[in-house]
N, C-alpha and C positions, 0 to 999 in steps of 0.2 A: 899714561894722559893716553889712549886708542891711538892706533898708527895713524886711521885717517882723520880723525883731528887734528896731529902733528899737521897731515899733508895740509889741512882745509887752511891752519891758520896760515901757514907757510907762503901756500899761494896769494892767501888774501894782501902776505904782508912783499908779498913778489908784488904783486899786482897796484898795492896805495903807491910802491916804490915808483911803478914803473910809471904809473900816473905822473908822478912829482918829477919824476926824468925829463920826460914828455914836456909839461904845459906845465909855462912857469904862472905864477897863483896871482901875480899879480897882473898877468895878461888871457885871461879870461874867466868868465865866472862863475866856471865849472865849480870853483872856490867858497866855499862860506864866511861872510864876513864876519867880522866877533861882535854878538849884538851887548856882549859890556860894554866895549868903546863905541860902539854906536847909541846906544842909551846912556852912558852916560860920560863919555867926551875921554875915559880913564883905560890904560891898556890893561886885558890883565897879566895871568902870567903867560898865558898862551897867545899874547898878539904877535906876532911873526913870524909861529912856533912853522907852517906852512908858506912863506918863504926861503927860510930859514931851513927849511928841508929841502928844496927847491939848490938853493946853492952848494948846500954839502953832499949833494949829489953831481955837482958841474966840481965839486972839488974847491968851492970858493968860500973859505973855511976864515977871510974876515969877513968876508960880506955877509957870511951866516948869523954871527956870531955880532956885529949889530942890529940882526934882525932879531935874535932873540940868545941874548948870548946864554940865558939860565939855561936850553934846551942843549945846544953846543957842547958846556960842562957837561950835561949829567948825561949826557949820550953810551959811555962806556959805559955806566950802573946802569943803562934803559934797555945795551944789549944781555950784557950778565942777568937781569934779573928776567930778560928775555927765557933769555937760553937755560936759567935755572927754574923757571916757570915751565916750560914747554918741548924742551927738549930734553927732560928725564932729569936735569942739574940739580934740580933739588937732594933724590938717590943717592947721586954718586956726593953730591959736596952739602950737605944738612948740616953743617953749622955754618957754611957763605951763606947759605939762605935763611938761615934762624939771624945771621947777623946784616943781612941787606935787607928783609924784608919785617923785621921784629920792629918792639915798638922803641928804644932813641933812634933808629932807622927813619920810620914815619916822623918825631921830634923833629930831627937833625933838615929831613927835609921841608917837613913843613915850615917852619922856620927861617928856610930859606928859600923859598915860594913867598910867603907874608913881605921879607926882606927885598926882597929882587922888585917887588909889585910897587913898593914904598917906595925905593932907592929908583926905579926905573917911568916912575911920576912922579918922580920933582927935579929928576936931571934932564 
């Protein structure tokens, strides 16, 4: 990936994290509401992610977990995939990249997301 693209992605990520660090999604209308929840009354797999990120950035892991446990549990995976995709990690670790983004990984993640969505709406 070209250097300017990497810098652009990193600046965007830092900007988003700064917004989440400074503004509580529960208190500001800046953050969008979930259309799925508004239309159906059921929480989608992403519901609570904005609040979870806010609390993670303030080191309130338990609170973040209550808002969206799946996001908190997948953070190490997401950070590794971000590194592999945007910071030339896939050239250094092609087997890891293949394992984390291959067909089996997609199936496991899809099943986990579906199960999480069903369970969170039952409980």
